[in-house]
TORDREN-228506 format. One record per residue (C-alpha): residue number from 1; residue in one letter; z, y, x. Coordinates in Angstrom, 2 decimals, always signed. Layout:
BEGIN
+-------+------+---------+---------+---------+
: margu : dolo :      pz :      py :      px :
+-------+------+---------+---------+---------+
:   NUM :    A :       Z :       Y :       X :
...
+-------+------+---------+---------+---------+
END
This chain:
BEGIN
+-------+------+---------+---------+---------+
: margu : dolo :      pz :      py :      px :
+-------+------+---------+---------+---------+
:     1 :    M :  -20.50 :  -69.33 :  +10.39 :
:     2 :    K :  -20.76 :  -68.50 :  +13.77 :
:     3 :    L :  -18.67 :  -70.69 :  +16.58 :
:     4 :    G :  -17.25 :  -66.89 :  +18.12 :
:     5 :    A :  -14.81 :  -67.12 :  +21.36 :
:     6 :    R :  -12.01 :  -66.57 :  +19.46 :
:     7 :    I :  -12.50 :  -69.69 :  +17.28 :
:     8 :    L :  -12.77 :  -71.77 :  +21.00 :
:     9 :    K :   -9.85 :  -69.90 :  +22.00 :
:    10 :    T :   -8.00 :  -70.94 :  +18.94 :
:    11 :    G :   -8.78 :  -74.58 :  +19.77 :
:    12 :    V :   -7.63 :  -74.14 :  +23.62 :
:    13 :    A :   -4.24 :  -72.36 :  +22.52 :
:    14 :    I :   -3.74 :  -75.55 :  +20.53 :
:    15 :    S :   -3.91 :  -77.82 :  +22.77 :
:    16 :    L :   -2.34 :  -75.89 :  +26.05 :
:    17 :    A :   +0.59 :  -75.65 :  +24.13 :
:    18 :    L :   +0.58 :  -79.59 :  +22.99 :
:    19 :    F :   +0.10 :  -80.12 :  +26.45 :
:    20 :    L :   +2.92 :  -78.06 :  +27.97 :
:    21 :    A :   +5.38 :  -78.65 :  +25.36 :
:    22 :    N :   +4.69 :  -82.97 :  +25.68 :
:    23 :    L :   +5.28 :  -82.13 :  +29.59 :
:    24 :    L :   +8.25 :  -80.73 :  +28.95 :
:    25 :    N :   +9.70 :  -83.37 :  +26.96 :
:    26 :    L :  +10.42 :  -80.80 :  +24.31 :
:    27 :    P :  +11.18 :  -82.27 :  +21.16 :
:    28 :    S :   +8.13 :  -82.03 :  +17.97 :
:    29 :    P :   +5.57 :  -80.41 :  +20.64 :
:    30 :    V :   +3.61 :  -79.40 :  +17.25 :
:    31 :    F :   +5.82 :  -76.29 :  +16.59 :
:    32 :    A :   +4.00 :  -75.29 :  +20.07 :
:    33 :    G :   +1.16 :  -75.74 :  +18.64 :
:    34 :    V :   +1.26 :  -74.29 :  +14.98 :
:    35 :    A :   +2.84 :  -71.27 :  +17.41 :
:    36 :    A :   -0.25 :  -70.55 :  +19.33 :
:    37 :    I :   -2.16 :  -70.12 :  +16.20 :
:    38 :    F :   -0.27 :  -67.03 :  +15.21 :
:    39 :    A :   -0.16 :  -65.76 :  +18.67 :
:    40 :    I :   -4.36 :  -65.47 :  +19.54 :
:    41 :    Q :   -5.58 :  -61.99 :  +18.73 :
:    42 :    P :   -9.33 :  -60.48 :  +19.57 :
:    43 :    S :   -8.32 :  -58.19 :  +22.34 :
:    44 :    I :   -6.18 :  -58.75 :  +25.86 :
:    45 :    Y :   -3.85 :  -55.96 :  +24.10 :
:    46 :    R :   -3.64 :  -56.36 :  +21.22 :
:    47 :    S :   -2.48 :  -60.14 :  +22.86 :
:    48 :    Y :   -0.08 :  -58.46 :  +24.59 :
:    49 :    L :   +1.08 :  -56.78 :  +21.82 :
:    50 :    T :   +1.74 :  -59.87 :  +20.03 :
:    51 :    L :   +3.48 :  -61.64 :  +22.85 :
:    52 :    L :   +6.22 :  -58.82 :  +22.73 :
:    53 :    D :   +6.12 :  -58.85 :  +18.58 :
:    54 :    Q :   +6.23 :  -62.67 :  +18.62 :
:    55 :    I :   +8.84 :  -62.69 :  +20.90 :
:    56 :    Y :  +11.05 :  -60.18 :  +19.14 :
:    57 :    G :  +10.36 :  -62.15 :  +16.09 :
:    58 :    N :  +11.12 :  -65.46 :  +17.16 :
:    59 :    L :  +14.57 :  -63.93 :  +18.97 :
:    60 :    I :  +15.57 :  -62.48 :  +15.01 :
:    61 :    G :  +15.05 :  -65.78 :  +13.01 :
:    62 :    A :  +16.36 :  -68.07 :  +15.91 :
:    63 :    S :  +19.23 :  -65.98 :  +16.09 :
:    64 :    I :  +19.60 :  -65.61 :  +12.01 :
:    65 :    A :  +19.13 :  -69.28 :  +11.35 :
:    66 :    V :  +22.49 :  -70.27 :  +14.12 :
:    67 :    I :  +24.60 :  -67.94 :  +11.98 :
:    68 :    F :  +23.69 :  -68.89 :   +8.98 :
:    69 :    V :  +23.98 :  -72.64 :   +9.91 :
:    70 :    L :  +27.32 :  -72.22 :  +11.55 :
:    71 :    T :  +28.68 :  -69.67 :   +8.76 :
:    72 :    L :  +27.28 :  -71.01 :   +5.38 :
:    73 :    G :  +26.05 :  -74.20 :   +5.91 :
:    74 :    S :  +21.83 :  -75.88 :   +6.00 :
:    75 :    N :  +20.28 :  -76.47 :   +2.96 :
:    76 :    Y :  +17.83 :  -75.33 :   +0.31 :
:    77 :    L :  +19.38 :  -72.23 :   -1.08 :
:    78 :    T :  +20.47 :  -70.75 :   +2.82 :
:    79 :    I :  +17.12 :  -71.09 :   +4.52 :
:    80 :    G :  +15.60 :  -69.28 :   +1.56 :
:    81 :    L :  +18.72 :  -66.10 :   +1.71 :
:    82 :    A :  +18.40 :  -66.48 :   +5.79 :
:    83 :    A :  +14.25 :  -66.10 :   +5.28 :
:    84 :    V :  +14.99 :  -63.16 :   +2.52 :
:    85 :    L :  +17.31 :  -61.49 :   +5.36 :
:    86 :    A :  +14.56 :  -61.60 :   +8.40 :
:    87 :    I :  +12.01 :  -60.51 :   +6.09 :
:    88 :    I :  +13.78 :  -57.27 :   +5.62 :
:    89 :    I :  +15.12 :  -56.91 :   +9.03 :
:    90 :    M :  +11.61 :  -57.59 :  +10.13 :
:    91 :    M :  +10.20 :  -54.75 :   +7.70 :
:    92 :    K :  +12.91 :  -52.11 :   +9.02 :
:    93 :    L :  +12.13 :  -53.00 :  +12.37 :
:    94 :    N :   +8.00 :  -51.90 :  +11.78 :
:    95 :    L :   +7.46 :  -55.88 :  +12.60 :
:    96 :    E :   +5.77 :  -56.73 :   +9.27 :
:    97 :    K :   +2.94 :  -58.46 :  +11.53 :
:    98 :    P :   +5.05 :  -61.79 :  +13.08 :
:    99 :    V :   +6.95 :  -62.48 :   +9.93 :
:   100 :    P :   +5.55 :  -65.36 :   +9.50 :
:   101 :    L :   +6.26 :  -67.11 :  +12.77 :
:   102 :    T :   +9.89 :  -65.78 :  +12.37 :
:   103 :    L :   +9.98 :  -67.79 :   +8.80 :
:   104 :    V :   +8.76 :  -70.79 :  +10.49 :
:   105 :    T :  +11.18 :  -70.87 :  +13.47 :
:   106 :    I :  +14.14 :  -70.10 :  +10.40 :
:   107 :    I :  +13.06 :  -73.77 :   +7.99 :
:   108 :    I :  +12.19 :  -75.34 :  +11.52 :
:   109 :    I :  +16.04 :  -74.88 :  +12.93 :
:   110 :    M :  +17.90 :  -74.52 :   +9.87 :
:   111 :    E :  +16.01 :  -77.69 :   +8.60 :
:   112 :    S :  +18.27 :  -79.99 :  +11.37 :
:   113 :    H :  +21.52 :  -82.05 :  +10.63 :
:   114 :    E :  +21.86 :  -83.04 :  +14.60 :
:   115 :    P :  +24.98 :  -82.99 :  +15.60 :
:   116 :    A :  +24.72 :  -81.28 :  +18.57 :
:   117 :    F :  +22.70 :  -78.10 :  +16.34 :
:   118 :    L :  +22.85 :  -75.43 :  +19.55 :
:   119 :    E :  +21.06 :  -77.13 :  +21.71 :
:   120 :    F :  +18.02 :  -78.78 :  +19.24 :
:   121 :    A :  +18.29 :  -75.09 :  +17.97 :
:   122 :    S :  +17.52 :  -74.31 :  +21.56 :
:   123 :    L :  +15.13 :  -76.92 :  +22.41 :
:   124 :    R :  +13.11 :  -75.31 :  +19.17 :
:   125 :    F :  +13.14 :  -71.83 :  +20.35 :
:   126 :    L :  +12.00 :  -72.88 :  +23.35 :
:   127 :    T :   +8.76 :  -75.00 :  +21.76 :
:   128 :    V :   +8.03 :  -71.76 :  +19.82 :
:   129 :    F :   +8.07 :  -69.75 :  +22.64 :
:   130 :    L :   +5.84 :  -71.72 :  +24.98 :
:   131 :    G :   +3.25 :  -71.69 :  +21.99 :
:   132 :    I :   +3.22 :  -68.15 :  +21.77 :
:   133 :    V :   +3.10 :  -67.76 :  +25.41 :
:   134 :    S :   +0.15 :  -70.56 :  +25.63 :
:   135 :    A :   -1.92 :  -68.19 :  +23.54 :
:   136 :    F :   -1.24 :  -65.52 :  +25.50 :
:   137 :    I :   -2.61 :  -67.29 :  +28.87 :
:   138 :    V :   -5.84 :  -68.16 :  +27.04 :
:   139 :    N :   -6.56 :  -64.78 :  +25.81 :
:   140 :    M :   -6.05 :  -63.36 :  +29.26 :
:   141 :    I :   -8.39 :  -66.74 :  +31.55 :
:   142 :    F :  -10.76 :  -67.72 :  +28.77 :
:   143 :    L :  -13.68 :  -66.19 :  +27.82 :
:   144 :    P :  -12.21 :  -62.80 :  +28.60 :
:   145 :    P :  -13.67 :  -60.49 :  +26.11 :
:   146 :    K :  -16.18 :  -57.87 :  +27.00 :
:   147 :    Y :  -15.93 :  -55.35 :  +23.70 :
:   148 :    E :  -17.84 :  -52.89 :  +25.43 :
:   149 :    T :  -21.09 :  -54.54 :  +25.52 :
:   150 :    R :  -21.03 :  -55.46 :  +22.20 :
:   151 :    L :  -19.77 :  -52.50 :  +21.13 :
:   152 :    F :  -23.31 :  -50.90 :  +22.82 :
:   153 :    A :  -25.40 :  -53.99 :  +21.44 :
:   154 :    S :  -23.77 :  -53.40 :  +17.72 :
:   155 :    I :  -24.88 :  -49.28 :  +17.93 :
:   156 :    H :  -28.45 :  -49.86 :  +18.98 :
:   157 :    E :  -28.86 :  -52.59 :  +16.37 :
:   158 :    V :  -27.83 :  -50.73 :  +13.49 :
:   159 :    S :  -29.66 :  -47.86 :  +14.96 :
:   160 :    E :  -32.94 :  -49.53 :  +15.69 :
:   161 :    D :  -32.94 :  -51.36 :  +12.02 :
:   162 :    V :  -32.16 :  -47.73 :  +10.60 :
:   163 :    I :  -35.42 :  -46.12 :  +12.41 :
:   164 :    R :  -37.49 :  -48.61 :  +11.11 :
:   165 :    W :  -36.85 :  -48.30 :   +7.86 :
:   166 :    I :  -36.68 :  -44.55 :   +8.51 :
:   167 :    R :  -40.57 :  -44.37 :   +9.77 :
:   168 :    V :  -41.49 :  -47.60 :   +7.05 :
:   169 :    S :  -39.85 :  -45.45 :   +4.09 :
:   170 :    I :  -40.98 :  -41.57 :   +5.61 :
:   171 :    R :  -44.81 :  -43.60 :   +5.28 :
:   172 :    H :  -43.65 :  -44.30 :   +1.11 :
:   173 :    A :  -44.50 :  -48.33 :   +2.83 :
:   174 :    S :  -40.93 :  -49.61 :   +1.74 :
:   175 :    D :  -39.96 :  -51.57 :   -0.80 :
:   176 :    H :  -36.96 :  -50.05 :   -3.14 :
:   177 :    S :  -34.61 :  -52.42 :   -3.69 :
:   178 :    S :  -34.97 :  -54.17 :   -0.21 :
:   179 :    V :  -34.29 :  -50.83 :   +1.45 :
:   180 :    K :  -31.31 :  -50.56 :   -0.93 :
:   181 :    E :  -29.73 :  -54.46 :   +0.35 :
:   182 :    D :  -30.45 :  -52.84 :   +3.68 :
:   183 :    I :  -28.84 :  -49.68 :   +3.07 :
:   184 :    D :  -25.58 :  -51.73 :   +1.95 :
:   185 :    R :  -25.93 :  -54.58 :   +5.19 :
:   186 :    L :  -25.98 :  -51.67 :   +7.58 :
:   187 :    N :  -22.89 :  -49.82 :   +6.18 :
:   188 :    D :  -21.03 :  -53.24 :   +6.48 :
:   189 :    K :  -22.62 :  -53.39 :   +9.99 :
:   190 :    L :  -21.43 :  -50.11 :  +10.86 :
:   191 :    A :  -17.62 :  -50.99 :   +9.59 :
:   192 :    K :  -18.36 :  -53.62 :  +12.36 :
:   193 :    V :  -19.30 :  -51.14 :  +14.74 :
:   194 :    D :  -15.85 :  -49.31 :  +14.02 :
:   195 :    Q :  -14.11 :  -52.74 :  +14.55 :
:   196 :    W :  -15.44 :  -52.88 :  +18.01 :
:   197 :    Y :  -14.79 :  -49.54 :  +18.99 :
:   198 :    S :  -11.37 :  -50.01 :  +17.58 :
:   199 :    F :  -11.07 :  -53.53 :  +20.48 :
:   200 :    Y :  -12.57 :  -51.78 :  +22.96 :
:   201 :    K :  -10.45 :  -48.49 :  +22.55 :
:   202 :    D :   -7.63 :  -50.87 :  +22.41 :
:   203 :    E :   -8.31 :  -52.42 :  +26.02 :
:   204 :    R :   -6.16 :  -50.97 :  +29.00 :
:   205 :    S :   -7.41 :  -49.26 :  +32.22 :
:   206 :    Y :   -5.17 :  -49.93 :  +34.83 :
:   207 :    T :   -6.00 :  -46.72 :  +36.72 :
:   208 :    K :   -6.57 :  -43.23 :  +36.88 :
:   209 :    K :   -9.73 :  -43.16 :  +37.59 :
:   210 :    L :  -11.14 :  -46.04 :  +34.91 :
:   211 :    Q :   -8.91 :  -44.47 :  +32.69 :
:   212 :    Y :  -10.57 :  -41.26 :  +33.04 :
:   213 :    V :  -14.04 :  -42.95 :  +33.20 :
:   214 :    K :  -12.80 :  -44.89 :  +29.45 :
:   215 :    A :  -12.10 :  -41.22 :  +27.67 :
:   216 :    R :  -14.94 :  -39.91 :  +28.53 :
:   217 :    K :  -17.02 :  -43.18 :  +27.27 :
:   218 :    L :  -14.78 :  -43.63 :  +24.27 :
:   219 :    V :  -16.29 :  -39.82 :  +23.63 :
:   220 :    L :  -19.78 :  -40.69 :  +23.93 :
:   221 :    Y :  -19.70 :  -44.21 :  +21.47 :
:   222 :    R :  -18.22 :  -42.20 :  +18.85 :
:   223 :    Q :  -21.24 :  -39.86 :  +19.05 :
:   224 :    M :  -22.98 :  -43.21 :  +19.45 :
:   225 :    I :  -21.34 :  -44.20 :  +16.27 :
:   226 :    A :  -21.76 :  -40.66 :  +14.25 :
:   227 :    T :  -25.10 :  -40.04 :  +15.34 :
:   228 :    S :  -25.99 :  -43.52 :  +14.18 :
:   229 :    R :  -24.06 :  -42.69 :  +10.34 :
:   230 :    K :  -26.50 :  -39.88 :  +10.26 :
:   231 :    S :  -29.23 :  -41.48 :  +10.93 :
:   232 :    L :  -28.12 :  -44.10 :   +7.89 :
:   233 :    E :  -27.46 :  -40.64 :   +5.94 :
:   234 :    V :  -31.38 :  -39.72 :   +6.38 :
:   235 :    L :  -32.27 :  -43.09 :   +5.19 :
:   236 :    K :  -30.35 :  -43.01 :   +2.35 :
:   237 :    R :  -31.78 :  -39.59 :   +1.06 :
:   238 :    L :  -35.45 :  -41.02 :   +1.40 :
:   239 :    H :  -34.64 :  -43.91 :   -0.86 :
:   240 :    R :  -32.62 :  -41.84 :   -3.23 :
:   241 :    F :  -35.72 :  -39.27 :   -3.49 :
:   242 :    E :  -38.33 :  -41.42 :   -2.76 :
:   243 :    N :  -40.31 :  -40.10 :   -6.13 :
:   244 :    E :  -40.00 :  -36.61 :   -5.13 :
:   245 :    L :  -40.91 :  -37.17 :   -1.98 :
:   246 :    T :  -44.43 :  -38.52 :   -2.91 :
:   247 :    E :  -45.36 :  -35.67 :   -4.91 :
:   248 :    L :  -44.84 :  -33.80 :   -1.65 :
:   249 :    P :  -48.17 :  -31.47 :   -1.05 :
:   250 :    E :  -49.70 :  -33.56 :   +2.15 :
:   251 :    H :  -49.56 :  -31.12 :   +5.05 :
:   252 :    F :  -45.29 :  -31.29 :   +4.24 :
:   253 :    H :  -45.19 :  -34.08 :   +3.77 :
:   254 :    M :  -47.09 :  -35.01 :   +7.16 :
:   255 :    M :  -44.31 :  -32.16 :   +8.75 :
:   256 :    V :  -41.55 :  -34.02 :   +7.14 :
:   257 :    Q :  -43.00 :  -37.29 :   +8.81 :
:   258 :    E :  -43.72 :  -35.96 :  +12.02 :
:   259 :    R :  -40.45 :  -35.03 :  +12.27 :
:   260 :    L :  -38.66 :  -37.77 :  +11.03 :
:   261 :    E :  -40.58 :  -39.43 :  +13.82 :
:   262 :    S :  -40.08 :  -37.35 :  +16.93 :
:   263 :    L :  -35.96 :  -37.50 :  +15.80 :
:   264 :    A :  -36.69 :  -40.92 :  +15.68 :
:   265 :    S :  -38.54 :  -41.44 :  +19.57 :
:   266 :    Y :  -35.67 :  -39.22 :  +20.73 :
:   267 :    H :  -33.16 :  -41.13 :  +19.40 :
:   268 :    E :  -34.75 :  -44.13 :  +21.14 :
:   269 :    Q :  -35.10 :  -42.90 :  +24.00 :
:   270 :    L :  -31.40 :  -41.72 :  +24.46 :
:   271 :    Y :  -30.45 :  -45.26 :  +24.80 :
:   272 :    M :  -32.64 :  -46.07 :  +27.37 :
:   273 :    K :  -31.33 :  -42.63 :  +29.06 :
:   274 :    Y :  -27.75 :  -43.70 :  +28.66 :
:   275 :    V :  -28.36 :  -47.64 :  +30.58 :
:   276 :    G :  -30.55 :  -46.01 :  +33.29 :
:   277 :    K :  -33.81 :  -47.16 :  +31.97 :
:   278 :    L :  -34.93 :  -42.97 :  +31.54 :
:   279 :    R :  -34.14 :  -39.93 :  +34.02 :
:   280 :    P :  -30.96 :  -38.11 :  +33.10 :
:   281 :    E :  -32.28 :  -34.91 :  +32.57 :
:   282 :    H :  -32.13 :  -32.61 :  +29.87 :
:   283 :    S :  -34.73 :  -33.20 :  +27.39 :
:   284 :    E :  -37.06 :  -31.16 :  +25.66 :
:   285 :    S :  -35.31 :  -31.60 :  +22.64 :
:   286 :    S :  -31.98 :  -30.29 :  +23.63 :
:   287 :    G :  -30.44 :  -27.19 :  +24.70 :
:   288 :    P :  -30.57 :  -23.51 :  +24.23 :
:   289 :    D :  -34.81 :  -23.92 :  +23.37 :
:   290 :    A :  -33.98 :  -27.28 :  +20.96 :
:   291 :    V :  -32.01 :  -24.15 :  +18.87 :
:   292 :    V :  -35.19 :  -22.27 :  +19.00 :
:   293 :    K :  -37.35 :  -24.49 :  +18.05 :
:   294 :    R :  -35.35 :  -25.93 :  +15.38 :
:   295 :    N :  -34.97 :  -22.03 :  +13.46 :
:   296 :    E :  -39.07 :  -21.96 :  +13.87 :
:   297 :    V :  -39.35 :  -25.91 :  +12.19 :
:   298 :    M :  -36.99 :  -24.53 :   +9.35 :
:   299 :    K :  -39.07 :  -20.93 :   +8.79 :
:   300 :    I :  -41.88 :  -23.11 :   +8.76 :
:   301 :    F :  -40.29 :  -25.15 :   +5.59 :
:   302 :    V :  -38.68 :  -22.62 :   +3.62 :
:   303 :    K :  -42.01 :  -20.40 :   +4.04 :
:   304 :    E :  -44.04 :  -23.18 :   +2.76 :
:   305 :    I :  -41.78 :  -24.49 :   +0.54 :
:   306 :    N :  -42.45 :  -20.79 :   -1.11 :
:   307 :    L :  -45.80 :  -21.41 :   -1.21 :
:   308 :    A :  -46.28 :  -24.81 :   -2.34 :
:   309 :    H :  -43.52 :  -23.86 :   -5.29 :
:   310 :    E :  -45.72 :  -20.28 :   -6.43 :
:   311 :    E :  -48.90 :  -22.62 :   -6.15 :
:   312 :    N :  -47.48 :  -25.77 :   -8.05 :
:   313 :    E :  -43.77 :  -24.89 :   -9.36 :
:   314 :    D :  -43.92 :  -27.57 :  -12.06 :
:   315 :    E :  -44.01 :  -30.38 :   -9.71 :
:   316 :    F :  -42.99 :  -29.50 :   -7.05 :
:   317 :    S :  -38.76 :  -30.54 :   -6.00 :
:   318 :    V :  -37.40 :  -27.88 :   -3.83 :
:   319 :    Y :  -33.69 :  -28.47 :   -4.07 :
:   320 :    H :  -34.29 :  -32.14 :   -3.85 :
:   321 :    L :  -36.35 :  -31.76 :   -0.44 :
:   322 :    M :  -33.31 :  -29.76 :   +0.61 :
:   323 :    H :  -31.07 :  -32.44 :   +0.46 :
:   324 :    V :  -33.13 :  -34.39 :   +2.90 :
:   325 :    L :  -33.60 :  -31.58 :   +5.06 :
:   326 :    S :  -30.39 :  -31.11 :   +5.53 :
:   327 :    A :  -29.54 :  -34.99 :   +6.31 :
:   328 :    I :  -32.40 :  -34.89 :   +8.70 :
:   329 :    M :  -31.12 :  -30.95 :  +10.24 :
:   330 :    D :  -27.81 :  -32.85 :  +10.91 :
:   331 :    Y :  -29.08 :  -36.24 :  +12.40 :
:   332 :    E :  -30.80 :  -33.46 :  +15.08 :
:   333 :    E :  -27.82 :  -31.62 :  +15.72 :
:   334 :    Q :  -26.02 :  -35.01 :  +16.37 :
:   335 :    L :  -28.65 :  -35.94 :  +18.42 :
:   336 :    E :  -28.82 :  -32.98 :  +20.69 :
:   337 :    H :  -25.07 :  -33.68 :  +21.20 :
:   338 :    L :  -24.93 :  -37.63 :  +21.95 :
:   339 :    D :  -27.65 :  -36.17 :  +24.41 :
:   340 :    L :  -25.86 :  -33.65 :  +26.31 :
:   341 :    L :  -22.67 :  -35.98 :  +26.76 :
:   342 :    I :  -25.27 :  -38.78 :  +27.81 :
:   343 :    I :  -26.27 :  -35.90 :  +30.58 :
:   344 :    S :  -23.17 :  -35.13 :  +30.76 :
:   345 :    Y :  -21.51 :  -38.63 :  +31.76 :
:   346 :    H :  -24.89 :  -39.97 :  +34.25 :
:   347 :    N :  -23.41 :  -36.16 :  +36.38 :
:   348 :    Y :  -20.50 :  -37.72 :  +36.88 :
:   349 :    H :  -20.39 :  -41.46 :  +36.31 :
:   350 :    S :  -23.70 :  -42.95 :  +36.52 :
:   351 :    E :  -22.31 :  -45.63 :  +38.71 :
:   352 :    E :  -19.85 :  -46.77 :  +36.40 :
:   353 :    V :  -22.46 :  -47.81 :  +33.37 :
:   354 :    E :  -22.40 :  -51.72 :  +32.68 :
:   355 :    A :  -25.02 :  -53.62 :  +34.28 :
:   356 :    E :  -25.23 :  -55.73 :  +31.29 :
:   357 :    L :  -25.40 :  -52.99 :  +28.75 :
:   358 :    E :  -29.54 :  -52.59 :  +30.09 :
:   359 :    N :  -30.26 :  -56.43 :  +29.44 :
:   360 :    T :  -29.07 :  -55.58 :  +25.35 :
:   361 :    I :  -32.46 :  -52.82 :  +25.04 :
+-------+------+---------+---------+---------+
END
């Protein structure tokens, strides 16, 4: 298991909560540490939302606990009934996430049998509140997340792995089981990419200019993800129809191989273009000329398919080949769209590209 920033933040938040609780001479400072655990979140914005939810939950839990103790007393039965009521109220208010901490607040308040109950309850409430605030402070200051860098790096890593396997697979040099295992692994990586995208999307921009830049970046990264998914779909079909592709006529197989090699290189260059290592001008593989070129290539494919089918009808599978060709066409269209978005972005926001992104390539 990797020692990530969130693990370190959790430890720092617990320490800070315990330190502040002891500094303020609050009773049972351990509850501040417990509250800090519940409040740690992977992004600053989510930490802010969690802060609000936990405060609402803490207030609801403390209020229910005080009312139950003052009216029904404190015993095993009333604590259970208070917990049930709190869960129902939280569900009605769409506050499911802070339910665990709300229940903790109820238990630590209702377990008291001291005469000065209201004072005791207030101190317990403040102790829990201190833990929540400590976690928020740590999220804000300690190792602030840079989700854009992680998002781009993860997209680039997935694409590089897929491209490497496409190049090996089209030459029939790959091991069937190894490709299958890596396809499953790449699917998991894409799920992680979606998570990084969600975290990056949640980050707030505090000026109109930055909000506009962020909106364009979100569109751009969403297209990068879509393009990576299409490249993985190409790999899946190369893997699925591996045996059929080995039966292709040699000259036809070379055409498919050259086309895929061209698209793979195009994909790699787009990332370099985005981080500023290539000039952001129109590529030969995009624009109106690309549509004409793609149509010419497809005409050649269709012609070759017909010829090969007539000459070797029993061995040549047009149906399976069309599955591969359609995936290649989709992949090419996504690449062209990504290229146009990158060019457009650089025309308006070339100075906004993070310097750290260049180091990921």
